[in-house]
N, CA, C and O of each residue as an XYZ file, in Angstrom:
232
protein
N      38.546    -47.592    -25.777
C      38.297    -46.408    -25.114
C      39.535    -45.498    -25.291
O      40.679    -45.921    -25.124
N      39.183    -43.962    -25.710
C      40.571    -43.249    -25.982
C      41.175    -43.063    -24.701
O      42.394    -43.217    -24.620
N      40.222    -42.620    -23.240
C      40.896    -42.351    -22.376
C      41.793    -43.386    -21.701
O      42.880    -43.089    -21.206
N      41.220    -44.757    -21.708
C      41.795    -45.739    -21.160
C      43.576    -45.841    -21.774
O      44.572    -45.993    -21.065
N      43.520    -45.680    -23.505
C      44.553    -45.997    -23.991
C      45.479    -44.517    -23.750
O      46.698    -44.680    -23.794
N      45.047    -43.287    -23.534
C      45.791    -42.358    -23.246
C      46.562    -42.366    -21.620
O      47.719    -41.958    -21.512
N      45.786    -42.873    -20.409
C      46.356    -43.215    -19.506
C      47.446    -44.562    -19.382
O      48.406    -44.674    -18.619
N      47.035    -45.348    -20.217
C      47.901    -46.633    -20.285
C      49.325    -46.298    -21.074
O      50.395    -46.898    -20.969
N      48.991    -45.129    -21.908
C      50.396    -44.435    -22.659
C      51.132    -43.767    -21.441
O      52.346    -43.912    -21.293
N      50.336    -43.009    -20.546
C      51.038    -42.260    -19.599
C      51.958    -43.019    -19.000
O      53.165    -42.869    -18.815
N      50.918    -44.163    -18.625
C      51.997    -45.154    -17.386
C      53.067    -45.855    -18.208
O      54.060    -46.310    -17.642
N      52.931    -45.939    -19.279
C      53.989    -46.597    -19.977
C      55.287    -45.758    -20.648
O      56.267    -46.222    -21.230
N      54.955    -44.409    -20.368
C      55.930    -43.515    -20.754
C      56.477    -43.131    -19.277
O      57.281    -42.201    -19.211
N      56.214    -43.579    -18.479
C      56.861    -42.814    -17.039
C      57.962    -43.595    -16.708
O      58.011    -44.816    -16.566
N      59.116    -42.502    -16.566
C      60.561    -42.861    -16.170
C      60.434    -42.389    -14.719
O      59.930    -41.314    -14.393
N      60.983    -43.370    -13.813
C      61.258    -42.839    -12.262
C      62.421    -41.695    -12.248
O      63.371    -41.775    -13.026
N      62.302    -40.732    -11.408
C      63.299    -39.714    -11.169
C      63.282    -39.733     -9.511
O      62.387    -40.264     -8.854
N      64.438    -39.054     -8.953
C      64.600    -38.746     -7.901
C      63.387    -38.021     -7.241
O      63.192    -38.444     -6.101
N      62.486    -37.013     -7.647
C      61.519    -36.654     -7.256
C      60.211    -37.328     -7.159
O      59.294    -37.124     -6.363
N      60.352    -38.543     -8.550
C      59.261    -39.282     -8.229
C      59.555    -40.449     -8.660
O      59.383    -40.636     -9.864
N      60.043    -41.494     -7.884
C      60.747    -42.914     -7.722
C      59.524    -43.825     -8.231
O      59.728    -45.021     -8.436
N      58.494    -43.366     -8.395
C      57.299    -44.361     -8.717
C      56.300    -43.570     -8.906
O      56.212    -42.443     -8.419
N      55.326    -44.207     -9.759
C      54.408    -43.578    -10.442
C      53.062    -43.726     -9.630
O      52.618    -44.865     -9.490
N      52.481    -42.813     -9.165
C      51.102    -43.001     -8.257
C      50.284    -42.615     -8.964
O      50.487    -42.222    -10.112
N      48.802    -42.680     -8.179
C      47.588    -42.205     -9.128
C      47.523    -40.680     -9.279
O      46.794    -40.165    -10.128
N      48.293    -39.962     -8.448
C      47.940    -38.738     -8.444
C      48.810    -38.362     -9.301
O      48.396    -37.502    -10.079
N      49.831    -38.685     -9.433
C      51.050    -38.540    -10.659
C      50.465    -38.704    -12.028
O      50.684    -37.849    -12.887
N      49.582    -39.974    -12.323
C      48.990    -40.243    -13.465
C      48.015    -39.158    -13.983
O      47.980    -38.611    -15.085
N      47.286    -39.006    -12.967
C      45.662    -38.254    -13.322
C      46.623    -36.607    -13.439
O      46.244    -35.772    -14.260
N      47.657    -36.368    -12.670
C      48.554    -34.853    -13.160
C      48.765    -35.099    -14.710
O      48.332    -34.391    -15.618
N      49.370    -36.021    -14.798
C      49.881    -35.849    -16.179
C      49.043    -35.954    -17.185
O      49.318    -35.459    -18.278
N      47.906    -36.612    -16.957
C      46.466    -36.702    -18.200
C      46.210    -35.390    -18.197
O      46.097    -34.853    -19.299
N      46.068    -34.622    -17.057
C      45.386    -33.185    -17.148
C      46.244    -32.259    -17.474
O      45.833    -31.231    -18.012
N      47.769    -32.472    -17.178
C      48.569    -31.605    -18.131
C      48.329    -31.647    -19.503
O      48.268    -30.561    -20.081
N      48.133    -32.990    -20.349
C      48.216    -33.111    -21.496
C      47.024    -33.172    -22.134
O      47.117    -33.105    -23.359
N      45.801    -33.289    -21.636
C      44.745    -33.348    -22.164
C      43.278    -32.583    -21.441
O      43.320    -32.677    -20.214
N      42.338    -32.045    -21.826
C      41.562    -31.627    -21.414
C      40.590    -32.708    -20.729
O      39.938    -33.444    -21.470
N      40.477    -32.822    -19.341
C      39.754    -33.662    -18.390
C      38.259    -33.448    -18.259
O      37.743    -33.596    -17.151
N      37.480    -33.089    -19.378
C      36.226    -32.794    -19.539
C      35.528    -33.897    -18.732
O      34.519    -33.584    -18.100
N      35.986    -35.186    -18.696
C      35.187    -36.069    -18.321
C      35.250    -36.037    -16.514
O      34.441    -36.719    -15.885
N      36.155    -35.289    -15.886
C      36.751    -35.435    -14.773
C      37.040    -36.660    -13.912
O      36.740    -36.878    -12.738
N      37.783    -37.497    -14.910
C      38.074    -38.940    -14.252
C      39.238    -38.398    -13.216
O      39.817    -37.313    -13.268
N      39.385    -39.274    -12.428
C      40.094    -39.556    -10.850
C      40.878    -41.100    -10.792
O      41.006    -41.998    -11.624
N      41.239    -40.958     -9.659
C      41.533    -42.339     -9.231
C      40.962    -43.373     -8.927
O      41.524    -44.468     -8.963
N      39.448    -43.152     -8.488
C      38.348    -44.137     -8.671
C      37.987    -44.399     -9.839
O      37.822    -45.597    -10.069
N      37.760    -43.513    -10.872
C      37.662    -44.058    -12.262
C      38.859    -44.784    -12.921
O      38.595    -45.385    -13.963
N      39.907    -44.813    -12.554
C      41.128    -45.536    -13.237
C      40.883    -46.844    -12.357
O      41.004    -47.909    -12.962
N      40.624    -46.884    -11.297
C      40.486    -48.371    -10.634
C      39.363    -49.179    -11.005
O      39.357    -50.410    -11.051
N      38.151    -48.195    -11.338
C      37.145    -48.962    -11.629
C      37.183    -49.606    -13.225
O      36.571    -50.627    -13.537
N      38.133    -48.699    -14.289
C      37.949    -49.270    -15.504
C      39.204    -49.695    -16.165
O      39.240    -50.161    -17.304
N      40.238    -49.512    -15.395
C      41.602    -50.000    -15.868
C      42.677    -51.025    -15.215
O      43.886    -50.863    -15.045
N      41.938    -52.013    -14.939
C      42.710    -52.932    -13.586
C      44.051    -52.912    -13.708
O      44.799    -52.837    -12.733
N      44.447    -52.978    -14.922
C      46.184    -53.279    -14.619
C      46.803    -51.441    -14.034
O      48.010    -51.214    -13.949
N      45.989    -50.603    -13.781
C      46.608    -49.508    -13.295
C      46.005    -49.163    -11.867
O      46.418    -48.167    -11.274
N      45.005    -50.004    -11.299
C      44.394    -50.267    -10.097
C      44.826    -50.009     -9.056
O      44.261    -49.325     -8.203
N      46.141    -50.640     -8.956
C      46.853    -51.126     -7.809
C      47.987    -49.703     -7.420
O      48.684    -49.600     -6.411
N      47.883    -48.734     -8.553
C      49.119    -47.557     -8.265
C      48.533    -46.699     -6.662
O      47.440    -46.306     -6.254
N      49.876    -46.706     -6.148
C      49.580    -45.734     -4.719
C      48.850    -44.715     -4.836
O      48.618    -44.005     -3.857
């Protein structure tokens, strides 16, 4: 699924900074919304249900 791969790519490209020391679910979805049209209206719950490796993001 294209959405899953896009989210995995965003998570993989994340680099911690002083402002954002770790990737959060909010940060992941925010980055997705900036980069792609979120016509599916995915959110944190969708990620937790569909991408087990990202389900534990705070």
